[in-house]
N, C-alpha and C positions, 0 to 999 in steps of 0.2 A: 523413415525415422531417421536414417544415417545423414541425410537432407537437413532433417531438423537439429542433429548435433553440431552438422559442421556449420550452420549457420550460426548457432548460439555460440561455438568456438569462435568465429570470428567477432561475433558482435562482442565478447570477453575481453579479448586480445586490444579489440578497437577502443575499449573501455578503459584499459591498462595504461594506453597511450597518455591518455590527459591526465595524468596524476597531479600537476599544476591546480586544475579545477578542481579534482577531488580533495584536495588539501585545502582551497578555498572555501568548499562546502562544507567542508568537515569543521573548520575553524568556525566558521559560522553557525553551525546547526550546534557546537558546543557551546559558544557563547550564549545564544537563546536559551538553552538546555539551562544555564546558571539563572538568566534571569528569572525562567519559570522555576525553578527550583527555588528560590528567594524568596518569590511571591507566594508559593502555595505554603512553604516553613512560615511567612510571617502570616498567611490566614490561618492556621493552625493556632498560635499564639500559645495559650498556656495547657493545651489538648494536646493530649496523647495519640490521640485516633479520632479520624472521622470517617462517618459512613466504611468501617471494618478497616481502614487506610490507616497505618501508623503514618508518624513522619518519616521514618527511614523507608517506607513503600512510596508515599508520595512525591519523594527526592528519587527513588529508582523508578519511579513513572514517569517522571520529564527524562529521564536518560532513555528511556525503553522508547517512547513517543516519539525524540529525537531521531533515536538510530533509527527508526523505520521508517523516515521521511526519505531518504536516499533512494535504498532499493526498491519500495514502493510507487514510489515518484507521486508523493502527495500532493505537493505544490503545484506541478505542472507536467502535462506532457502531450505534447502534439505533434507524434511524427507521422500519424495515420492523416492527422488532418493536413499536414503539408504535403503529404503525396499525392491527397485529393486535390489540393488547390493549385499545385504544379501542373498536373498530368501526370505525374509517375506512376500512378494507380496504373495506368495503360501497361507498364510492364509490368509491375507487381503484380496482376493478375494473370499474365502469362507463364509466370513462375511454376516450375514443377510440384507446386503444393500450394494446398490452399491458403488464399490470401488471410484468415485468421491464422493460421498456423507458422506464416511466414512470420509475421509478426511479433506470434508468439516465443519463435525460437532465437528471435534477435531481442526481445524485452528479456527472456531467460540470462541470456550473457550480459547483457547490462545489468542486470538485478544483482546477479551473483557477484560480479567484479564491483562492485557497488557497495553490496552488504559486508564484502572482505575489506575494502579500504575505508570504510566508513562507518557501518553501523557497528561493526565490532569493534573497532579503535575508540568510537565513543564512548561506549560500554566500559572498556579498559581503562578510559580516560576518568569517567566517572569513578571507577574503582580505587581510582589514585586521590582523588578529590573527595569523594562521600564514604560514609558507612554505607553500602547499599546493600538489599536482601538477593539473596538467590534462592534457586529450588534446591530442596534437601534432598530429594531424591533423582535417583541417575534415570529412573524412567522418566520423569519429568522432563527432563534435558532430551528425552527421544522425541515426547508427545509436544515440545515445544517446536522440535522442528518441524516434525507434521504438520503443526499450526502455521509456523512460519510461511511454507509452501505452499500451503491452501489459503493463506493470508495473500501473498503475492498472486494468485492465480484468480481470487475474485476482483483483486485491484486492477489488474491486467484486464480482466473484462469490461469491468467500469470503464476504464479510462478508454477502453477500444469504440466502446458504445457510445460515449461523450464525444469523440472525434468524428463518429459516424455522421453528426450534425453537420459534417463540412459539406457535406453533398448535396445539402438545400439551402445553405447561408453560406456567404462569403466573412461572416462575419461570427466565422464557428469558435474564434478564440474567447470572445464575451460571453456567451453561452457557457463554454467549458471553465471558466473561471468562477459562476456563479454556482456550478453544480459540482465546482472541487470545493469549495469554499463551503458549500452546504454538506459535504462529508466530514469536513475536518471537524462541524461542531459534534454531527450524529454518529459519528465513528467512538469517539472517546479520544480523540486525539488530542483537543485541548486541555480535557478536564475527565478525571474519569469518570465514568456513567454513573456511578454509585452516589455521585456529589448531587445527581439533578433528582427531580421530583419523579415520583415512578411514573405519572403520563409520559414524560418526555422519554425515560426510560423504553417504556412499550412503543413509544412512537419510533424509538431510534431501532428498537427489535424490527419494526417493520421494513425494515431498508437493509440492504446488504452491507451497509457500512459498518458497523460495530464487527462484522466478519475480518474485516482487513485489519483492525487496529486492536480492537478491546478484547477479542477473544485470546488473541497473543497474550496480552498483558495479562488477563487472569490465568491461563496457562503456568506464565513463567511465577506470579505469586502463588498458584496452586491453592487458589480460592473455589476450585469448581468439585463436586464430589465424583464418583465414576459415573455416575449417570448424566450428572450435566455436563460433563466433560465429554462425552460421546457424542449428548445431543449438541454440543459447542459445535466438535468436527462435522457433524455430519450437517449443520447449519450452514457451515461453509461451502461444504460439496454442495449442497442445494440451493444455495446462493450463485456461485459458480457456474451451477445446469441450467438456470432460469435466466441468469445471464447469457448466455451461450447462446439460448433459443432465441433470444431478442435478437441479440447481435446477427443471427440467419435470418431471420424477417427484415429488420431494416438493412443487412447487407444488400439482399435482393433488391428490395425496394429501390435503394441508392444508386446500384449498377445499373437498373432500367434507367431511372433518370437519367445516369451518364448515357446511356445511349442515346436515349431520346434528344438529350442536347448535342448530341454529335460528337462526347468525347473521346 
């Protein structure tokens, strides 16, 4: 465990060194957040509520979803892929901890630094520009923190699994773009899932993607009853376990493929 935290700390410190890049990402995320908020407000027209979301909640939704881009690496993450293609995986596999845990530790430091520098800053900026909503109970903030940690775990497991495609193809970037793009829609990142037909919501719930984004948003808005809240959090845990088990199967097959090819 000590090695894990040391790796996470080093990753956190390394991420803090790229302040200019984070500033550029923050400005970009906030700009597109403003565009998305303008589109949603325009769609509401004279209506005060759509699918249980008020105008203020819709605007807050754009801020929350934009804030999650950075620490969840929703748009792109190819670190493991690069390690496989470059051959660095040979050294990674010799490290004194499992391959998955090694990258989990690094992503933990990166995610925490990005959350502090970009995610929180975006929400502060939204507070200055809009009349957004907030959780009303102290317990909701605690549960929100739990949901955020679980959403990061599910997100990392998904990204890691997608990156393992690099064992079998040199064009894994193209596969990753297709799969990441699918997750943007089914996670409720682009639009609240409540806006979609019931069949689409049921389809999305058959995937791990809502556990990455939409569960956090529903917890933030306190839209879940006690039973639904426990079910949502357990759903995040369940999807992480499923993805973790899939990773073990695919990783073993990938390492065998690597050895056969003389890597």
